[in-house]
C-alpha positions in Angstrom: 0.0 0.0 0.0 2.7 2.5 0.9 4.8 1.4 -2.1 1.9 2.1 -4.5 1.3 5.5 -2.9 4.9 6.4 -3.3 5.0 5.4 -6.9 1.9 7.4 -7.6 3.4 10.5 -5.9 6.6 10.0 -7.9 4.8 9.8 -11.3 2.6 12.8 -10.3 5.8 14.8 -9.7 7.1 13.9 -13.1 3.8 14.8 -14.7 4.2 18.3 -13.2 7.8 18.4 -14.5 6.3 17.5 -17.9 3.9 20.4 -17.7 6.8 22.7 -16.9 8.7 21.3 -19.9 5.7 21.9 -22.1 5.6 25.5 -20.9 9.3 26.0 -21.7 8.7 24.5 -25.2 5.9 27.0 -25.9 8.0 29.9 -24.7 11.1 28.8 -26.6 9.7 27.5 -29.9 6.3 29.0 -30.2 4.7 25.6 -30.6 1.0 25.3 -29.6 0.2 24.0 -26.1 -1.4 20.8 -27.3 1.6 19.8 -29.4 3.9 20.8 -26.5 2.0 18.6 -24.1 2.0 15.7 -26.6 5.7 16.0 -26.9 6.7 16.7 -23.2 4.4 14.5 -21.1 5.4 11.1 -22.5 9.1 12.1 -22.5 8.9 13.2 -18.8 7.2 10.0 -17.7 9.7 7.8 -19.6 12.7 9.7 -18.3 11.2 9.7 -14.8 10.9 5.8 -14.8 14.3 5.3 -16.4 16.1 7.8 -14.1 14.2 6.5 -11.0 15.2 2.9 -11.5 18.8 3.8 -12.5 19.4 6.1 -9.5 17.7 3.7 -7.1 20.1 0.9 -7.9 23.1 3.2 -8.0 22.2 4.6 -4.5 21.9 1.0 -3.2 25.2 0.1 -4.7 27.0 3.2 -3.5 25.7 4.1 -0.1 27.1 7.4 1.3 27.5 5.9 4.7 30.2 3.4 3.5 31.7 5.2 0.5 33.5 8.5 0.2 31.8 11.3 -1.7 34.6 11.8 -4.1 34.3 8.2 -5.4 30.5 8.4 -5.7 30.2 11.7 -7.6 32.0 10.6 -10.8 29.8 7.5 -11.0 26.6 9.6 -10.8 28.0 12.3 -13.1 28.8 9.8 -15.8 25.4 8.1 -15.4 23.6 11.4 -15.5 25.4 12.5 -18.7 24.6 9.2 -20.4 21.0 9.2 -19.3 20.5 12.8 -20.4 22.1 12.1 -23.8 19.7 9.1 -24.3 16.8 11.3 -23.2 17.8 14.0 -25.7 18.1 11.5 -28.5 14.7 10.0 -27.5 13.2 13.5 -27.6 14.6 14.1 -31.1 13.3 10.8 -32.3 9.9 11.4 -30.7 9.6 14.8 -32.4 10.4 13.3 -35.8 7.8 10.5 -35.2 5.1 13.0 -34.3 5.8 15.1 -37.4 5.7 11.9 -39.5 2.3 10.9 -38.3 0.7 14.4 -38.0 -2.1 15.4 -40.3 -1.6 18.9 -41.7 1.1 21.4 -41.4 -0.8 23.9 -39.2 -0.2 22.0 -35.9 3.1 23.7 -35.3 4.7 20.6 -33.9 7.9 20.7 -31.8 11.1 20.9 -33.7 14.2 19.7 -31.7 16.8 22.2 -32.8 20.4 22.3 -31.5 19.7 25.0 -28.9 16.6 23.1 -27.7 18.6 19.8 -27.6 21.2 21.5 -25.5 18.5 22.8 -23.2 17.0 19.2 -22.9 20.4 17.8 -22.2 21.2 20.2 -19.3 17.7 19.8 -17.9 18.1 16.0 -18.1 21.4 16.2 -16.1 19.7 18.4 -13.4 16.7 16.1 -13.2 18.8 13.0 -12.8 20.8 14.6 -10.1 17.6 15.6 -8.3 16.3 12.1 -8.6 19.5 10.7 -7.1 19.3 13.1 -4.2 15.7 12.1 -3.6 16.6 8.4 -3.7 19.4 9.0 -1.1 17.0 10.9 1.1 14.4 8.1 0.8 16.9 5.5 1.7 18.2 7.4 4.7 14.6 7.9 5.9 14.0 4.2 5.5 17.2 3.4 7.4 16.3 5.7 10.2 12.8 4.1 10.5 14.4 0.7 10.5 16.8 1.7 13.3 13.9 3.3 15.3 11.8 0.1 14.8 14.7 -2.1 15.9 15.3 0.1 18.9 11.6 -0.1 19.9 11.7 -3.9 19.5 14.7 -4.1 21.7 13.0 -2.0 24.3 9.9 -4.2 24.2 12.0 -7.3 24.5 13.7 -5.9 27.5 10.4 -4.9 29.0 9.0 -8.4 28.5 12.1 -9.9 30.0 11.7 -7.6 33.0 8.1 -8.5 33.4 8.8 -12.2 33.1 11.6 -11.9 35.7 9.3 -10.0 38.1 6.5 -12.6 37.6 8.8 -15.5 38.3 9.8 -14.0 41.6 6.3 -14.3 42.9 5.6 -18.0 42.5 8.6 -19.4 44.4 8.1 -16.8 47.2 4.5 -17.9 47.8 5.3 -21.6 47.2 8.0 -21.6 50.0 5.7 -19.9 52.4 2.9 -22.4 51.7 5.2 -25.4 52.0 6.4 -24.2 55.3 2.8 -23.9 56.5 2.0 -27.4 55.2 5.1 -28.8 57.0 3.9 -27.2 60.2 0.4 -28.6 59.8 1.4 -32.2 59.1 2.3 -32.8 62.7 -0.6 -30.8 64.2 -3.5 -31.3 61.8 -2.9 -33.8 58.9 -6.3 -33.3 57.4 -5.7 -29.5 57.3 -2.3 -30.1 55.7 -4.0 -32.3 53.0 -6.6 -29.7 52.4 -4.0 -27.0 52.1 -2.1 -29.1 49.6 -5.2 -29.4 47.4 -5.9 -25.7 47.6 -2.3 -25.0 46.7 -2.6 -27.2 43.7 -5.7 -25.4 42.5 -4.0 -22.0 43.0 -1.0 -23.0 40.9 -3.2 -24.5 38.3 -4.9 -21.1 37.9 -1.8 -19.0 38.1 0.4 -21.1 35.8 -2.3 -20.8 33.1 -1.7 -17.0 33.0 0.8 -15.8 30.5 3.3 -13.4 32.0 2.7 -10.6 29.4 -1.1 -11.1 28.7 -3.4 -8.9 30.7 -6.4 -10.5 32.4 -9.8 -9.1 33.5 -9.9 -7.9 37.1 -12.6 -10.4 37.8 -10.2 -13.2 36.9 -7.5 -11.7 39.1 -10.0 -11.5 42.0 -10.8 -15.2 41.5 -7.1 -16.0 41.8 -6.9 -14.0 45.0 -9.8 -16.1 46.4 -7.9 -19.3 45.5 -4.8 -17.9 47.3 -6.8 -17.0 50.4 -8.5 -20.4 50.4 -5.0 -21.8 50.9 -4.3 -19.4 53.7 -7.6 -20.0 55.4 -6.7 -23.6 55.9 -3.9 -22.3 58.2 -5.7 -19.3 59.7 -9.2 -20.6 59.9 -11.8 -18.1 61.0 -9.1 -15.6 61.9 -8.9 -14.7 58.2 -11.8 -13.0 56.5 -12.0 -11.7 52.9 -14.3 -9.2 51.2 -14.3 -7.8 47.7 -16.3 -4.8 46.4 -15.6 -4.6 42.7 -17.8 -2.4 40.4 -19.3 -4.0 37.4 -17.5 -1.6 35.0 -14.2 -2.3 36.9 -14.5 -6.1 36.7 -14.0 -6.1 32.9 -10.9 -3.9 33.1 -7.6 -5.6 32.2 -4.7 -5.8 34.7 -1.3 -7.5 34.7 -1.7 -11.1 36.0 -1.0 -11.7 39.7 -0.6 -8.0 40.3 -2.8 -8.2 43.5 -1.5 -11.5 44.9 1.7 -10.0 46.4 -0.3 -7.3 48.1 -2.8 -9.7 49.5 0.0 -12.0 50.6 1.6 -9.1 52.5 -1.8 -8.2 54.0 -2.1 -11.8 55.4 1.5 -12.2 56.5 2.3 -8.8 58.0 -1.2 -7.7 58.9 -3.5 -10.6 59.8 -0.7 -12.9 60.8 0.5 -10.5 63.5 -3.0 -10.2 65.2 -4.2 -12.9 67.6 -7.8 -12.0 66.7 -7.1 -12.1 63.0 -8.8 -9.6 60.7 -10.3 -8.7 57.4 -8.6 -8.4 53.9 -10.7 -6.2 51.6 -10.3 -5.3 48.0 -12.3 -2.3 46.5 -12.1 -1.5 42.8 -13.8 1.3 40.9 -13.5 2.7 37.4 -13.3 6.5 37.3 -13.3 7.5 33.6 -10.1 6.4 32.0 -8.6 5.2 35.3 -9.0 2.1 37.4 -8.6 2.5 41.1 -8.0 -0.5 43.3 -7.5 -0.5 47.1 -6.2 -3.5 49.1 -6.6 -2.9 52.8 -6.2 -5.1 55.9 -6.6 -4.9 59.6 -3.3 -4.1 61.3 -2.1 -3.5 64.9 -2.4 0.1 66.0 0.7 0.1 68.1 3.0 0.3 65.1 5.6 3.1 64.9 4.0 6.3 63.6 7.0 6.8 61.4 5.8 3.9 59.2 2.9 6.0 57.8 4.9 6.7 54.7 6.5 3.3 54.3 5.4 -0.3 54.4 6.5 -2.8 57.0 10.2 -3.6 56.5 9.5 -7.3 56.0 7.1 -6.6 53.2 9.3 -4.4 51.1 11.3 -7.1 49.4 8.9 -9.0 47.2 5.5 -7.4 47.6 5.2 -3.6 47.2 8.5 -3.2 45.4 7.6 -6.0 42.9 4.2 -4.4 42.1 5.8 -1.0 41.7 8.3 -2.3 39.2 5.7 -4.3 37.2 3.5 -1.2 37.0 6.4 1.0 35.8 7.4 -1.6 33.2 3.9 -2.1 31.9 2.4 1.4 32.1 5.4 3.8 32.7 4.1 7.0 34.3 0.4 6.2 33.6 0.2 4.0 36.7 1.2 4.3 40.3 1.0 2.7 43.7 0.7 4.4 47.1 0.3 3.1 50.6 -0.6 4.5 54.0 -1.5 3.5 57.5 -4.9 4.4 58.9 -6.1 3.7 62.5 -6.2 0.0 62.7 -5.8 -0.4 58.9 -3.0 -0.6 56.3 -4.1 0.5 52.8 -2.4 0.1 49.4 -3.9 2.1 46.4 -3.3 1.2 42.8 -4.1 3.6 39.9 -3.7 2.3 36.3 -5.3 2.9 32.9 -8.8 1.4 32.6 -9.0 -0.6 29.4 -11.5 -3.5 28.7 -11.1 -6.4 26.3 -12.4 -4.4 23.2 -10.1 -1.4 23.8 -7.1 -3.7 24.4 -7.8 -5.4 21.1 -7.9 -2.1 19.3 -4.6 -0.9 20.9 -2.8 -4.1 19.9 -3.9 -4.1 16.3 
């Protein structure tokens, strides 16, 4: 499609040059405009095609990036002279042919005199040089676009590798914690250990089915959180409660897979796990125009140091909040963010990211 458009624009430019040549013929020889157009337009198109193909292959064979200019100029100068001589000869022959087939002497056809032949020759050299310059500019533009595309592909590959690395950090972290819990339960409550093993199997069956780069609906992410909490509830029992409040328009929004699981794991481990009476983990999600806002909050002890209002618990920084922040930055750059704060008896983490459903995501990836 782009090639056809470029060829059409190139031929249109040569048609304009043919019109200019016809005007010069009228001014120089006094020929009528119809005869001048009949003479000039076919010659311009033929010379445009010939000089275009010739200069294209010469520019490919003599790239300026790898050859010195003093070695390229003689080649193009010789080719321009030869092409212009052939064009002048073709013009003379075309003029003779038109006179031979014309009916009546009153048409005032174009006569290729020596001064006019010299004008055609000089014009042919200039036009060939302009065509070569245009070919070099087009090749440089194509090379710049290719480099830009290659750089973008490298950035995307690096981003995907970073996302894959961050995603692979999550699974072993949760697996080790769960295996430790199962190990502790085997001697205390074998049935609970068996139930936790089955829940763990279901969780990994769900999570491993998610591609590291593919986004998933928030409703599917919430279902994965429920599977995770089902594993934890075997260990915590009634001490662990879960509640989600997800708007209908927010449930269809796409999010990175397992983006909430580290936050919920931190809420269980550093919030509910430190309370004898347990507590509630709650997820609230709302769509606000072009933004999706998600809050993960949990009950927490109120006797924590007040200086922690601006920072998460030290034990939770390694794989939870830091991992989510890096994944959001790698996926959305500055369009997404994460903030956390401590409220009386609560610890809250707020996520803000672009709201895009399945239909919008399909349009963006086309």
